[in-house]
C-alpha positions in Angstrom: 11.5 29.1 33.5 10.9 30.6 30.0 14.7 30.7 29.6 15.2 26.9 30.7 12.4 25.8 28.3 14.1 27.9 25.4 17.4 26.3 26.3 15.6 22.8 26.3 13.9 23.5 23.0 17.0 24.6 21.1 18.8 21.7 22.4 16.1 19.3 21.4 16.0 21.0 18.1 19.9 20.3 17.6 19.5 16.7 18.4 16.5 16.2 16.3 17.9 17.8 13.4 21.3 15.9 13.9 19.6 12.7 14.2 17.5 13.1 11.2 20.2 14.4 8.9 23.2 12.2 9.8 21.4 9.3 11.1 23.3 8.8 14.2 23.3 10.2 17.8 26.0 12.5 19.0 27.7 11.9 22.5 28.4 8.7 24.3 25.1 7.4 25.9 22.4 8.5 23.4 23.5 6.1 20.6 23.4 3.2 23.3 19.8 4.3 24.2 18.3 4.9 20.5 18.5 2.2 17.9 16.7 4.3 15.0 17.9 7.8 15.2 16.0 9.0 12.3 12.8 8.2 13.7 13.8 9.9 16.9 15.0 13.0 15.2 11.6 13.0 13.6 9.7 12.4 16.5 11.6 15.2 18.5 11.1 17.9 15.8 7.6 17.1 15.8 7.1 17.6 19.3 8.9 20.8 19.2 6.5 22.0 16.3 3.4 20.8 18.2 4.3 22.7 21.2 4.7 25.9 19.1 1.5 25.0 17.5 -0.6 23.6 20.5 -1.5 20.6 18.8 -2.0 17.2 20.6 -2.4 15.2 17.9 1.3 16.2 16.4 2.4 15.8 20.1 1.1 12.5 20.1 2.8 11.4 16.7 6.2 12.9 17.8 6.0 10.8 21.0 5.3 7.9 19.2 8.1 8.3 16.7 10.4 9.0 19.7 9.1 5.6 21.4 9.5 3.9 18.0 13.4 5.2 17.7 14.0 3.6 21.1 12.4 0.4 20.3 12.7 -0.7 16.6 15.4 -2.8 15.7 17.7 -1.5 12.8 17.1 -3.2 9.2 20.6 -4.7 8.8 
């Protein structure tokens, strides 16, 4: 169980850093689901940090940023 959580955490970290730094999502279906990859990436990283710090407020902010990354339309 811990190995599965560690693999999921590493995958989330890689996706979050990729989206935050490059401004796009890798693969075929994530770019269709996420409208603002930088917001999504920041939220994914905050969720991972909140898991390590055991902070519910960081978790709430991270989940909110992930939701905004799916909903907010691009500026241009």
